[in-house]
C-alpha positions, 0 to 999 in steps of 0.5 A: 853730488858724487863723492870720490876717493882716489888711490894713488892720490899723490902720483902723476895720474892721481893728482890729475884725477884729483884736480878734475874731481876737485874742479867739477860741479857734480863730484866731491873729492872726500879722501885720498890713499897713497903709500905715504901720508899727505894732502891734495886739493885740501883733502887728507891722503892716508897711507894705503894700509888704512884704506878701510878706515878711509872708506868707513869714514868717508863712505864715498860713492866711487873709488878711483884707482891708478896705482900698481897691480898688487895694490889695486887688487887690495883697493878694489877688494876694500871698495867692494866690502864697503859697497863702493864702485871702483873705477880702475885705470891700473894695468899689468894685472896677472891672470890670478889678480884678474880672477881675484878682482872678478871674485871681489866685484861680481855680485857686489858692486859695479866696476869700470876697469880699463887699460885706457880711459881716453875717449879717442883711444876707445874709438880707435879700438873700435876702428881696429876691430873693423880694420882687422875684420877686413884685413885679417890676411895682412901682416900686423904689427903693434907699436907702443911708446910710453915715458921712461918710468912706466914699468909694465910692458907691453902697456895695458892699452897694447894688450887691449889692441891685441885682444881687439885684433885677435877677436877678429883674426883668431889667436896668433903667436906674438913676437916681442921685438925681433933679432937675428935671422927669422922668417916672418910667419902668421904672427903679430909683432909687438914693439915697445918703446920707453923714453922721456916723458911720452904720455902714450903713443899706440899704432897698428900697421896692417901691411899687405902686398902693394899697400899699408894701412896704419891706425894710430893714437897719440895722447898729449896730456894725462888729462885725457885719461883723467877726463875719461875716468871722470866720465866713468865715475859719473856713469858707474853709480847706480849700475848693476854689479859687475865689471864694465869696460870703457866701451860700455861707458861710451856705448860703443 
């Protein structure tokens, strides 16, 4: 049985992850952490400043984090102190925060950190790599849309898409939206939409003379991310210390 603590337990993603863990046959939900106390799926949720106490008392195998960047850095560090493997879907990390995570994790615990745990999205990223290899001389535009409450923009997934493209075509200037008179150069356009309850839409347009190719992925329910995170929970236990991506979990 794989024991799990969820950070951000009372949030939208935390509740979805908690439900899947609670209903699984091979995982056990043993604790939760959030900004306030509460209960979820018959398990107590402690305030975030008591995370060390939660980890010391429950001794979980895995900590799942869907919070905000500043909190996630602290939660990952706490997990590493107690030998707990983090599975992290939080996005919006700064370079300094990523460096802090690397210091906390490497040599201590295995961690799966991904801007998107959807299986389909990770296959989509693989296709973006392949398309960019062949279409590097085409104009490239990235569009993403999320619900009105998402704070970071572009999304962590959009940044993963940009990394996939630039791994094949080299670094290019990014233009975030356009206004006024401007000639298109050797750039990647990035466009962000925030509204309603959109779970997550991402698209890449490769536009050449006489033709366009669009690759797109749409998530209809947060359960797709929670399901992928649970897949990572099952995979990460027993791995060598280090930072892994969802592509490692899927063998891509």
